[in-house]
N, C-alpha and C positions, 0 to 999 in steps of 0.2 A: 599463455597466449601464444599461438603458433599460426603464422601467416594470416593474422587478423581475425582468427576465430576466438570468440569469447563465449563462455558457457553461462547460460541464463536459466533461471528456474522460476516456475509459478508454483507456489506452495499453498496448501489449504489444510491448516490444522483443525482438529476437532475442537469445538468450543463449547462452553457452557455460558448461557446468557447471564451477563453481569458478574460472572465468576472470574475476576481478573487473574487471581493467582493460578488457577487451573489453566486458564488460557495462555498465560505467559510460559508456564511449564511446557505446554504443547508446542508453542511457538519456538522456544529455545531448543527443543528436541529436533525440530526440523532445521533450525539454524545449524546445528552440529552436523546433521546429515548433509546439508548443502555444502558445508565447509569440507567435509570428507570427499565430496565429489568434485572439488575444485571449481565451484561456481563463482562467477564474477558478480552477477547481480541477481537478487532473488526478491520477488514480490509476494506479499501475503495479502489476504482479502481485506476489503474495506472494514475499518473499525474492528479488526480481529481481536484487539486487546480486550475489548468489552463484549464483543458480539454486536452485530449490526441491528438486531431486532429487539433492542432494549426498550423501545417506545418511550413513554414519559419518564422512565428512569434516567434518561439523558439530562433531565432537568435537576437531578439530584447531585449535589456537590460531592457527596460521598463517592459516587461512581466516577465523577470526573477526576477527583484527586487520586482515586485508585488507578485510573487509567494512566495518569502521569507517573505514579509509582511503578506501574508495570513497564512503561516506556523506559524509565531509568534502569530498571532491572535488566531489560533486554539490551540496553546500551552497554551495560557492564559485561554481560554475557558475550557480547560481540568482540571483546578485546582478544586480539591474537587470531581472529578468524579471517579467512580470505574474502568472503562475499561482502558486498554492499547489500544491506537489507532495507526494503521499503515496507513499513508497517503502519497499519491504519489505526487511528484512535480519535475520539471526540476531544477537542481541546478548547478551553475557555481562554480568550485573549481580550483584555480590556473590557470585560463585561459582556462579551458576545461569544456564542458557541459556534465552533467551526468543525466541520467534518474534514479531517486532515490525514495526511500520510507523512510519517517521519522517515527521513533517509539517514540511515545509521551505518557507520563503518568504523571498525576497530576502536570501539569505546567512545566514539564521538557522534553527536547528532549534527550532521552536515547541514541540514535544513529541514524545514517543515512546509509542506505544500497543502494549502486549503482547497477544497472543492469549489469549482466555479459555478456550475449549474446545479441548482438544488431542485430535485423533482418533487412535485406536489400534485400528482395526478394518479388516477387508478388506485393501486394499492400503496402508493408512496405518499408519506406525509412529512417529508424532511424539513419543510419550511416551518413546521410547528416548533422545530428545535434549532435549526442551523441557519447561519447567515451565509450569504454569497461572499466569495473571496474578495478581499480588497483589491482595487484596481492596480495598486502599486506595491512593490516589495517593501518590506520593512525589516527591522530586527526586533525580536522579542526577548524578554528576560524569562528564562525558564529555569526556575530554582537556582538563580545565580549564574546561569550560563547564557551567553549571548548567542542567539540562534537565528539565522536568516529565515524569514517567513514571507511567503508569497507564491504566486503562481508562475512568475517568470524567473525561475531558477533553473540553470543548467549545471549539472555536476560533471566534473571532468577529471579523470586520473591524470596526474602530472606526467607530461611527456607523451601523452597519447590522446590527442584531441579527437581522433576517430572514435574513441570510446565514450564520448560525451553522451549523457542520458538525461531524461527529464521525466516528470510524473504528471499524470492527470488521473482523476478519480471517477470511476463508474460512469455516471450520467454525462460527464464531460465529453466522453466519446460519442454519445448518442445525440449530442447537440448539433445544431446546424453548422456551426463553425467550431470544431473542437479546439481546446487550447493546444493540443499536440500539433496542430497545423503551424502555430507560431513557434512552438518548441523546435520543430524540425528545421524551420527556416533560420532559427537562431543557432543551429549546429547540433542539436541532439540527434544522435544516430539510433538510439534505442529509447522507446517509451515504455514505462512501467505503469500498469493500471491496476490498482487495488479496487476490486469491485464487490458488489453484494447482490448482483442480479438474481432474482428468484426465478424459478423454472415454471413455465407454462408451455403448452403444446406449440411447437414451432419456433420457440424463442431461441433455442440453441443454434439452429441453422441460421437465423437472422444475425445472432451475435457473432457466429463464425464468419459470415460474409462481411460484417461490419469491421471486424478486426483485420481480416485479410485486405479488404479494400483500403482501409486507412493506412496499413503498412505499405501498400502499393502507392497510394497518393503521396505519402511522406517520403518514400524511398528510405524506409527505416525498418528496424526490428521492432516488434510490438509484443510485450509479454503481459498477459491478462490473467488475473486470478479471481474467481468468484467465491463468495461465502458458501459454506457447505454444511457438513455434519455438525449437528448440535445447535444450529440457529433455531429460533422458535418456529414451530409449524402451526401456530394458532390460526393463521389465515393463508399463509403461503409456504412453499417449500423451496429450499436452496440446494442446488445440485453439486456445487464445488467444481463447476466447469472451468477448465484451464486451457489456455491457448498460447502458442508461440508462433508468430508469423514473421515473415521477412520479405519485404518488397513484393507483396501480393501472393506469396506462397505460404501455405500452411505447413509448418515444419513439424509441429508436435501438438497433440491434443489429448486431453484426458477423456475418459468416458464420463457420462453423467452419473453421479452418485458412486463414483469410483472410490474404493477403499484405499487405494494408493494415494498418498497425500502430496506427491511431488511429480511435476512434469519438467523434464530437463532437456535442453537442446543447445547446440552450439550455433550462435549467430555469426555470419560472415561480415564483419565490419569493413573488411577490405573491399568486398563487393559493393556494399552500400556507398562507401567513399567513391569508388569508381563510377557508379551509376549517377551519383549526384554531380560529379564533375562533367560528365558527358551530357547531362540534361540541362539545356540552356533555359528551360522554364523554371528551374529550381533557383530562384533568386533569394539569396540570403538576406536576413533582416535581424539585427541584434538590438534594436531599440527597446529600452526598458528592461533588458535582461541583465541578471547578475550571474557571473560565472564562478562557481565554487570549485576550486581545484584542491586535490588532496593527494598525498603520496600513496601509491598503491603498489603492493607486492603481488605479482602475478603467480598464480598456481601453475605447476607444470602438468599439463594434461597431454599424455602421449596418444590417447585414443581420440577419435573424432565422433561426437554424438550427433550425427546427421547423415542422411543418405546422400551418397554421391552417385548420380546416375551415369552409368558408362555410355549411354546413348542419349545425350541431351537433346538431340534433334528429333527424337522419336518418343511420343507419349507412351509411358509404360502401361497405362490403363487402356484396355482393348476398345472400350466404347469411345473414349476420348480420341484414340488413334483413328478410329473409323471416321469420326467427325472431322478431325484434322485433315485426313486424306480427302474428304469431300471438299473442304475449304480450299485446299491447295490446288486440286484439280480444277475447281471453279475459277480460281485466280489465273492459273496458267491458260485455261481455255478462253477466258474473257480477254486476256491480254492479246492472244493470237487473233481472236475474232476482230478486235479493234484494229489491229494492223492490217488484216485482210480487207476490211471494209474501207479503211482509210486509203490504202494503196489502190483499191479497186480491182483486185485480182481474184480469179476463181481457180487458180492453179498454184500449187506449191510443190517443191521437190525436196525429198528427204532421203538420205542414205540410210538403208537398213542393214544391220549386220547380224541380227539375232542376239545382240547383247542388251544389257539393261537400259543404257541411256537412249539408244535409238528406238528401242521398243516403247519406252515411256513417251518419248517425243512423238512417236507415231500415234499412240493412243490419245494424246492431247490434241494432236492435229485433227483426228477424227471427231473429237468432242467439239472443237472450235468450228469445224465445218458444219456440224449439225446445228450448233447455235446460230450460225450465220445463214442457215438455210441453203448451203451450197452442196453440190453433189460430191460425194467422197471420191468419185473418179477423178476429181481435180487434184487429189493427193497423189503425186507421182512418186512412188516408192522405187528406189533403185538399189539393187544388190550389185556390188562390185567385187567379186571374188578375185583373190590374188594368191600370193605364195603361202600365206598363213591361214587361209580360210578353211575351216573344218566343215564336214558334211552336216554336223549337228546344228551349227549356227546357221548355215545356209538353208537347211530345211525349215528351221524355226522361222527365219525371216520370210521365206516364201509362204509358209502356211499362215502366218499372222496376217499378211497382206490379203490372202484369199479370204480369210474369215471377215476381215474388216471391209472387204469389197473395194479396196483402192486399186488404182492403176499400178501395174508392176512391170518392171523391165530389168533385165540383167545386162550389165556392161562388164565384160571381162577386161581387166586392165593390165594383165601380166605382160602382154606384148608391148603395150605403150610404155610401161615402166622399164622393160628391157631396152627399148629404144632410147629411153632417157639415160639409162646407165651407159649405153654406148656413146651417146652424145656428150656426156660429161666425163667419160673415161673411168667409170666405176666398175670394179670387178664384182659380178653378181654373187660370187662365192663368199664375199666379205659381208657378213651380216652385221654391219655397224649402223650408226645413226643415219647415215646417208641411205642405206638400204631400207630402213624403216620409214623415214620421212618422205622419201620419194613416192612411196605408195600412198601415204596420207595426203600428200599434195595432189597427186594424180586424181584421187577420189574427189577432192574438193573441186578441182578443175572440171571434172565430168559433171558434178552437180550444178556448178555455176553455169556451165554452157547449156545444160538441159533446161535450167530455169529461163535462160534467154530464149531458148527455142519455144518453150511453152508460154512465155510472157508472164512468168510468175517469179517467186523468190525461194531461196533456200532456207529451210528451217534447221537451225543448229541443234545439236544433241548433247554437247559437253556439259558436265555437271559442276556443282560448286566445289566438290572435293578435288576434282581435276584442275579447276582454276586455281585453287589454293596451292597445289603442289606444282603447277605449271606442267602437268602431265598431258600436254596437247602439242601438236605440231603447229608452230607459228605459220600462219597463212595456209594451214591445212585444215584439220578438223577444228582448229581454233576459230575459224571464220565462217560466218553465215550472214543472212540478212535479219534474222530474228531468232534468238536462242531461248526456247521455252524452259530449258532445264537449268539456266544459269544460277538459280538460287536453291537448287535441290541437292543436298549432300548425298553421298553414296549410301550411307546407312539408312536414309529415309526412302530412297527411290525404290528399294525392294518392297517396302510396305505399300507404296502407291501402286506398283504393278500387281501385288497380291490383292489389293482392293479391287482393281479392274477384273482380276481373275475370278475372285469369289462372287462378284456380282454379275459377271458375264456368263460364267458356267460353260458347259459343253466343251467343244473343241478349243474355244478361246482359252478356257481355264487350263486345259491340258497343255497347250503350247506355252502359255505364260508361266506355268509352274516349271516346265522344263527349262525355260530361259532363266528362271530364278535359280535353278540348280546348276547352271553353267558357270564355270570359273570366269571371273572378270579378266578380259584380255583384249588388247588391241589387235591381236591376230596378224601381226606383221612379220613374224618368223614362221618358217615351215612347220607343219604338224609333226608329231613324233612318229615313230615307225608304225604305231597302232592307228594313226590317223587322228589322234586326239590333240587338243590344244597343248602346245609346248611352252607358250609364253604367258605366264600368269602375272598380272599387274602387281599384285600384293607381294610377290617375291622380289619385285624391283623397288617399289617405293615404300613398302611396308603395309601393315594391316590398316584398311580404311577406317575401321572402328576406332583405332587409336588416333589416326589423323583427324577424324571428325571431332573427336573429344578435344584434341589439342586446339583445333580451329575454333571451336565454340568457346573454350576457356580464354583464348587469346583475344578473339574478336568481340565476343558478347560481354565478357566480364572484365577484360583488361588485366587478367592475372599475369604476374611475372613468371618466367620459366620455372623457377624453383617451386612455386606453388602449384603450377600445372603438373610438374613431376610428382609432387607429393599426392595430389588428388588422383592422378592416374593410377598410382600404386594402391590407393584405397579402392577406387572404382573397379580395377581389373585384378584385384588380389586373387591369386590362385590360377589366373589365366596367363598372365605375362609376368616375368620376373623383373626386378629393377633394372638389370643390365639391358634387357630387351627394350623396355620403355624408354630408357635414357638414349639408347641408340637411335630409335625412330623419332624421338623428340628433337634431337639434334638435326636429323635429316629433315624433319618438318621445317625447322627454322631456316636452315640453309636453302631449301628449295623455295620456301615462301618469299624470302627476300630476293633471291636470285631471279625469280620468275615474274616479278612485278611488271616487267615491260610487256608481258603478254596480256596481263589484266588491264593495262592502260589502253589497250586497243581492242577491247571485246565488243561484240555487237550488242544491240538493245535486247532486253529481255525482262520479264516481270520479277520483281522482288516478291517472295512469298513468305519469308520468315524474318526473324530478327537479325539474321546475318546475311550480308550481301557484300560482294566484292566488286560491284559496278563502280567504275571511276566517276560516273555521273551521279551516283547515289551515295552509298554509305562509306566508301573507302577511297581515300585520296592519299596516295603514298608515292614518294619519288621512286623512280625505277632504279636509281643508283644509291638507295639508302643502304647503310652498312649494318650487318647482323652481329658485329663483334660483341656489343654489350650483352646481347641475349645469350650468345654462345659462351662468353666468359662466365656467366652465371651458372650455366650447366657444367662447365669444366670444373667448377669447385665441388661438384657433387661426387662423393666417393661411394661406389657400390661394390 
């Protein structure tokens, strides 16, 4: 186990109906493979020891005794192995037959869980054989061994309560209120489900959604294994479908009728633990539950069997990305429309620079004006060239306003800034923070005063990434009356502009694509000798793709610095080395903590994603909080 990751597996051995010895052989072969892979928990299909499709043979004592023989053979085979195994079998208890799953670890049967909901519809006839699980836990004598028996059992490795898990069986998940709902509230972070669902058209998709949704509702990992090859095909067919989900996300899935018998993935129990802590609707309840602890020796897994997305704010699937872009644009435009109608203005002022942020803010303003039925001439776009403005950005800003049909004016601020330098005694040749911030604040003053003249308000353009790093001039570009971009990270804003470009076409597309190709810069320092941008933001604060990754991991998942560093190295392998990642991660934490005072005084703006830094919404942090604990964690890392 490393940083809370535990390896889980859904296994599906080939079976022969009622041929216990053959089935046990195939089960133990997969047990050995799971052990070699360093698996923590592995689930086999429902009644895999005998096969699910035995029919009236379940009423034969010979089969039932053979199943128990098989269980004890599996128990012995598990000695010295790393995984906990969940294995299905029919079990007779006090004269009644139950469809059960045995939880086995290192030569012991930790407990046996009976099925709660017994299907008896369509192709299922389980009530012909099996009883519903007893309402309360008990202890049964199984060939001289005392074994916990019941549905309300939670299994927990000693010293690691985040690794608690529980079991429900097939139809239990399909019921109105699955037992796993109670298991999760009792502390189970992973649910194992041995199943035997047969395959009919469309059922796999429904099953996939069911498992995903239950993992989301429970804030849990869910490992599901269906019966497959070798089950009787007299009336139905079994596909061996296997699924591993986590908090609503499908992590791994087998193909239907896949010849591979094992689906393996690493679940993030640290993430599950964090999500449950932050969710106040997740109210724990342990009534009636028995907690079975056992000493567990963790396998050393140096690899990570799951995908780590380097751009967590951006959907990797192109169709989903387009859908997400439409949603975000709709939220931003609706937010601005509401503010326009509430204030009762028909005019807004926005500074345009030809950069990403002001471009997107302008596009959203145009959308909002169309939604509100207002004339886009009421959007007063203002270009304010000064010492660092390049011809490229200036021309793009002008051209964009022409295409959108907004009002446009240029206010050259160089003379005003020079007068300000003279007033405060600053040497213009010294290109320091005063030199830069004076320009930013002069631009804000121009926008605010023009808004007064037009009887409107100023639309802000700063994005989420800049807010996180504090890369904004306090009471300069930091301030506006409504900031439409406050929840948009830098890595996402490019795709939003590209969406506008591709659907707009023509000259709009040409201009927007050139803006996308322009280096991100505040353009506060003079251009180089060739007239190109000399001040590149990412040379100063670091790559935005790294900072957005850090921000997501810290804010959305609550990961500690060491884990974020580890995941960044996985996500950006081959692009950034460890030393570079560590350097910018330290910079991220220093800036994030030091710049909170700016976030404590930001204007209103719409939340569009799961991460927001609004002091009135998602993020409440003292402006004088100390970063030492976080930095100390990173100082221990040797690269």
